[in-house]
VOGU-3710 file (C-alpha; in Angstrom, 3 decimals, decimal comma):
1> mstkslrgsk> -132,383/224,828/-169,218  -130,742/222,156/-166,612  -133,680/220,663/-164,552  -131,843/222,083/-161,364  -132,535/225,765/-163,050  -136,029/224,821/-164,189  -136,891/224,125/-160,416  -135,543/227,239/-158,934  -137,673/229,207/-161,737  -140,586/227,479/-160,919
11> arigaesllq> -139,774/227,808/-157,003  -139,073/231,616/-157,586  -142,330/232,391/-159,848  -144,003/230,296/-156,951  -143,116/232,743/-154,153  -143,686/235,786/-156,527  -146,980/234,873/-157,083  -147,971/234,211/-153,636  -146,651/237,611/-152,991  -148,451/238,985/-155,361
21> ssqknivltg> -151,859/237,472/-154,929  -151,955/238,004/-150,938  -149,419/241,010/-150,895  -148,638/239,335/-147,242  -144,769/240,210/-146,007  -142,096/237,983/-145,836  -140,671/238,249/-141,969  -137,921/236,164/-140,767  -137,355/235,855/-137,104  -134,989/233,680/-134,577
31> fmavgksavg> -132,024/234,215/-132,691  -129,646/237,050/-133,004  -126,732/236,241/-135,486  -128,862/233,349/-137,015  -128,591/235,532/-140,262  -132,028/237,408/-140,361  -130,692/240,262/-142,134  -128,050/238,966/-144,389  -130,671/236,519/-145,886  -133,541/239,000/-145,641
41> rklalklklp> -131,607/241,492/-147,687  -130,888/238,478/-150,588  -134,066/237,499/-150,362  -135,745/240,828/-151,064  -133,382/241,549/-153,990  -134,226/238,334/-155,542  -137,958/238,770/-155,201  -137,895/242,458/-156,006  -139,197/243,525/-152,942  -138,185/246,097/-150,080
51> fvdldqaiea> -136,179/245,006/-147,218  -136,671/246,321/-143,900  -134,502/245,666/-140,748  -136,734/246,238/-137,526  -133,590/246,943/-135,332  -132,249/249,634/-138,348  -135,746/251,302/-138,396  -135,759/251,883/-134,483  -131,855/253,200/-134,504  -133,424/255,605/-137,684
61> reefrvkeif> -136,125/256,590/-135,287  -134,293/256,863/-132,109  -130,864/257,891/-133,555  -129,073/255,441/-131,271  -127,910/252,071/-131,415  -129,712/249,349/-130,500  -127,026/248,796/-127,895  -127,001/252,274/-126,768  -131,063/252,042/-126,366  -130,322/249,143/-124,195
71> eckgeayfrk> -127,713/250,611/-122,175  -129,064/254,316/-121,542  -133,033/253,576/-121,707  -133,521/249,409/-120,666  -134,806/246,841/-122,493  -138,272/247,736/-121,559  -137,982/250,948/-123,244  -136,333/248,889/-126,264  -139,237/246,328/-126,405  -142,061/249,536/-126,336
81> vekenlkeil> -140,017/251,298/-129,316  -139,574/247,965/-130,999  -143,673/247,022/-131,017  -144,550/250,768/-132,182  -142,098/250,295/-135,257  -143,182/246,833/-136,104  -146,976/247,904/-136,029  -146,063/250,833/-138,396  -143,719/248,444/-140,560  -146,654/245,632/-141,191
91> srdgqviatg> -149,269/248,296/-141,703  -147,355/248,042/-145,628  -147,424/245,069/-147,720  -145,175/243,106/-149,673  -141,765/243,430/-147,786  -139,466/241,458/-146,479  -138,445/242,101/-143,046  -135,743/240,843/-140,721  -136,917/241,496/-136,777  -134,822/241,654/-133,877
101> ggavmdsenl> -134,552/238,036/-132,214  -137,069/238,619/-129,124  -139,712/240,747/-131,240  -142,102/237,482/-131,340  -141,931/237,237/-127,572  -144,320/239,800/-127,084  -147,937/238,084/-127,688  -149,537/241,411/-129,654  -146,156/241,490/-131,767  -146,686/237,456/-132,535
111> hllkqrsvli> -150,458/237,635/-133,462  -149,679/240,729/-135,723  -146,815/239,033/-137,618  -148,737/235,651/-138,316  -151,689/237,634/-139,307  -149,598/240,266/-141,825  -146,927/238,064/-143,073  -145,560/234,632/-143,867  -143,405/234,177/-140,631  -139,957/232,210/-140,915
121> ylialpetll> -138,169/230,907/-138,238  -134,107/230,524/-139,104  -132,520/228,160/-137,083  -128,995/227,506/-135,849  -127,230/225,407/-133,150  -126,124/227,747/-130,012  -122,557/227,013/-130,595  -123,472/228,605/-134,282  -124,988/231,315/-132,925  -122,616/232,315/-130,480
131> rrsgsenqrp> -119,885/232,210/-132,972  -121,555/234,304/-135,523  -122,498/236,945/-132,598  -119,541/238,958/-132,086  -118,543/240,298/-128,749  -120,623/240,789/-125,827  -119,982/244,436/-126,620  -122,060/244,128/-129,755  -125,105/242,150/-128,096  -126,122/243,649/-124,960
141> llkaddrlvr> -128,592/240,462/-124,099  -125,358/238,244/-124,014  -123,858/239,649/-121,332  -122,619/236,596/-119,035  -119,597/234,957/-117,924  -120,611/231,850/-119,656  -122,135/233,394/-122,965  -122,867/230,141/-124,639  -124,725/228,892/-121,228  -126,409/232,498/-122,042
151> vedllaqrek> -127,434/231,413/-125,720  -128,768/228,196/-124,741  -131,005/229,835/-121,823  -132,399/232,479/-123,904  -133,021/229,973/-126,958  -134,901/227,581/-124,525  -136,919/230,582/-123,153  -137,957/231,466/-126,915  -137,844/228,360/-128,942  -141,689/227,407/-128,349
161> vyrqahisid> -142,545/230,952/-129,685  -140,556/230,602/-132,508  -141,802/227,249/-133,420  -145,215/229,024/-133,948  -143,913/230,778/-137,018  -145,316/229,305/-140,825  -142,359/227,932/-141,716  -138,621/226,943/-140,183  -135,353/226,418/-142,081  -132,419/225,145/-140,550
171> tehlsvdevv> -129,366/227,531/-141,543  -126,642/225,120/-140,099  -124,290/224,541/-142,710  -125,921/226,435/-145,519  -125,026/229,858/-147,236  -126,954/232,617/-147,221  -128,238/231,814/-151,100  -129,080/228,091/-150,100  -131,417/229,636/-147,019  -132,495/231,892/-149,799
181> eriikaisrr> -133,591/229,190/-152,108  -135,020/226,841/-149,347  -137,327/230,011/-148,040  -138,619/230,537/-151,683  -139,390/226,855/-152,347  -140,962/226,431/-148,772  -143,411/229,723/-149,356  -143,801/228,082/-152,777  -144,987/224,887/-151,253  -147,200/226,564/-148,734
191> sakvv> -148,782/228,784/-151,672  -149,619/225,562/-153,553  -151,515/224,127/-150,367  -153,065/227,746/-150,201  -154,384/227,779/-153,589
//
């Protein structure tokens, strides 16, 4: 076995033992289009844990797409439903959860996330986030004349809260698999400090 694969095995075992001993959730947060859902699915698969996408849970419950909820009922209604769904999801343990980009902006949500999970902030540059975000039709909060300025403004408003996560991972120039490996290593290091 190579040194690299041996290190990967140790990191995976460390992350699995953290989750088995504490049964905490792993929650991914960060700006829209940073890759929370893609990374979350792969991480859950690797750790053999269930994956929950908060936005998809909201869509299933409301029977509307997030975009439609914003358009028909407004952001305040969406945030209320988001909070209710998050509480319900966090009542269970041992999951990988991808939140929406604004979920942590509610102080009660942030407190609950920090208490019931290992909260991980995924980071990317504004230009990268804009490129990954698709059209403004897909992202209601990015409707603006200058979408890059809108991303920068929203990031500036949220950065201080995002930084309260237990772990931060810079995703710039990394594949989804590389981000997953960095998360596993970071959780393993964190569990070694806790033990």
